[in-house]
Structures are given as C-alpha cells and as structure tokens.
C-alpha positions in Angstrom: 3.1 -7.5 -9.2 4.8 -6.3 -12.3 4.0 -8.4 -15.5 7.5 -8.7 -16.0 8.3 -10.1 -12.6 5.0 -13.0 -13.9 6.7 -13.7 -16.9 10.0 -14.0 -15.0 8.3 -16.8 -12.8 6.3 -18.7 -15.8 10.1 -19.4 -17.3 10.9 -22.2 -14.9 8.0 -24.3 -16.0 8.0 -23.7 -19.5 12.1 -24.7 -19.8 11.2 -27.9 -17.2 8.3 -28.9 -20.1 10.2 -27.7 -23.4 13.4 -29.8 -21.6 11.3 -32.5 -21.1 9.3 -33.0 -24.7 13.0 -32.3 -26.6 14.7 -34.9 -24.8 11.7 -37.3 -25.7 10.7 -37.8 -22.5 7.8 -40.8 -22.4 4.1 -40.1 -21.4 5.2 -40.9 -17.9 8.1 -38.7 -17.8 6.1 -36.0 -19.5 3.2 -36.3 -17.0 6.1 -35.9 -14.0 7.0 -32.7 -15.5 3.4 -31.4 -15.5 2.4 -32.0 -12.5 5.7 -30.7 -11.3 4.6 -27.3 -13.2 1.6 -27.4 -11.9 2.6 -27.4 -8.2 4.8 -24.6 -9.0 2.5 -22.6 -10.1 0.0 -23.8 -7.4 2.9 -22.4 -4.5 4.2 -18.9 -6.4 0.4 -18.1 -6.5 0.2 -18.9 -3.0 3.1 -16.6 -1.9 1.8 -14.1 -3.9 -1.7 -14.2 -2.6 0.0 -14.3 1.0 1.9 -11.5 0.3 -1.1 -9.3 -0.7 -3.3 -10.3 2.0 -1.6 -10.9 5.1 -3.4 -13.2 7.7 -5.3 -11.2 9.7 -4.8 -10.6 13.6 -7.2 -14.0 14.3 -5.2 -16.3 12.5 -2.0 -15.0 13.6 -1.0 -17.0 16.5 -0.8 -16.0 20.4 3.0 -15.3 20.1 2.4 -12.7 16.8 -0.7 -11.0 19.0 1.7 -10.9 22.1 4.4 -9.3 20.0 2.0 -6.7 18.4 0.6 -5.9 21.7 4.0 -5.3 23.4 5.0 -3.0 20.3 1.5 -1.0 21.3 2.2 -0.6 24.8 5.9 0.1 24.4 4.8 2.9 21.6 2.3 4.3 24.2 5.3 4.0 27.6 7.2 6.5 24.7 4.5 8.7 24.4 3.8 8.5 28.0 7.7 9.2 29.1 7.6 12.3 25.9 4.8 13.7 28.1 6.4 13.3 30.9 9.2 14.7 30.4 7.8 17.5 28.1 6.6 19.0 31.4 9.9 19.6 33.0 11.7 20.8 30.0 11.3 22.6 26.8 14.3 20.7 25.4 12.8 17.5 26.1 9.6 18.9 24.4 11.9 19.9 21.5 12.9 16.5 21.3 10.4 13.4 22.0 6.9 15.0 22.1 7.4 17.9 19.4 8.4 15.8 16.4 5.7 13.6 17.0 3.0 16.0 17.3 4.3 17.5 13.9 4.3 14.6 12.8 0.8 13.9 13.1 -0.1 17.2 12.0 1.5 17.1 8.6 -0.3 13.0 8.7 -3.6 15.3 9.6 -3.4 17.6 7.2 -2.6 15.7 4.4 -5.9 14.3 4.4 -7.4 17.5 4.1 -5.2 17.6 1.2 -2.7 20.5 2.6 0.7 20.2 2.6 1.7 21.8 5.7 5.1 22.6 4.6 4.6 24.1 1.5 1.0 25.6 2.8 2.2 26.8 6.6 -0.4 29.4 6.3 -3.4 27.0 5.9 -1.8 25.2 8.9 -1.8 28.2 10.8 -5.3 29.2 10.2 -6.6 25.3 10.4 -4.6 24.4 14.1 -4.7 27.9 15.2 -1.4 30.5 15.6 -0.4 29.1 18.9 -0.7 25.0 18.4 1.2 25.6 14.9 4.2 28.0 16.4 4.7 25.5 19.3 4.8 22.1 17.2 7.0 23.7 13.8 10.6 23.0 14.2 12.0 25.9 16.4 14.2 28.7 15.0 17.0 28.0 18.3 17.3 25.0 20.1 16.1 25.5 23.8 18.3 24.5 26.8 17.6 21.7 29.5 16.6 24.7 31.9 13.9 26.7 30.0 10.8 25.4 31.9 8.5 22.6 29.5 5.2 23.1 28.3 2.2 23.0 30.2 -0.5 19.7 30.5 -3.3 22.4 29.4 -1.3 23.2 26.0 -0.3 19.7 25.1 -4.3 19.3 25.8 -5.2 22.1 23.8 -2.4 21.4 20.5 -3.9 17.8 20.9 -7.8 19.2 20.6 -6.6 20.9 17.8 -5.3 18.1 16.0 -8.2 16.5 16.6 -10.6 19.1 15.0 -8.4 18.3 11.9 
C-alpha cells in the first residue's frame, strides 16, 4: 500500500479523537471514541492483510473450489476444441490455437530474458524456424478450405515450447 493511502486511512480515527477532545468529552466519552478508533484501525489492517494474502484453496469453501475446478475444465475444453478444429482447418488454427501457442512462447521466452517481438531471431533459434514460423501471426489469413495442422506438427511445437 502506498504511504499516502495509509495516511488517508488514519484521518477518520484521528478526526474523531480530536473532535472528542475539543468538544470536552468526559473520560467515558473519550474511552468510547478511542475504542471505536482502535476497532477501525484493526478492521482496516485486517482488510489489507486479506488483500495482501488471499485465502488458500484449503480455506475456500466447497463452492469456490468447485467454481475454480469448473473454470479449469472449461479452459481445458477450449484447448481441446481448438486442437480438434485446428486439425481440420488452417483458419481455425489461426483463430484459436496459434494465438494460444504464441502467447505461451512469448511467456516462456520472456522467462529466459528474450523479448520475442524485438528479438525474433533469438526466438527462431530457440524454437526452431519451423515452429516459430508456424506460431507467429501470418501475413495473410488462410481460408476455411485450407487444410489444418497435423497433430504431429502441434506435438512438435509443444515439445519445442517445453524445451524453452
């Protein structure tokens, strides 16, 4: 959290305490105000701790875990569908699987300190020309009748990505 934001969070309890003192609240009134201030500070601290360290999967409820599992299954189904259609049509490969493979390549290369957009020759060297050319955006869009990519070629690209 930025220091300025933390300072702003201290304003309400400070203002409340100052008002109580200036208005001449007795010791009981001041005690109540200080208790409210302390509770406010504890609640703000807990909120920021929760934001900094969200609960782990073990602490999430069954419903939240089921939601995450469903999202994972959904993502897996999308990849499975992209694989299936990419075999059939080059256009489907271009629309669905190629962008996914390209994003994976960018991420894996970035871990090695390579900016594939600025250093395409290094990406080409690491992934191999065939794989790199296949996953980079094409110059022209294929039509639906152009044959798709074979499973063997997709496996080769994935193997190259795993090596990086």
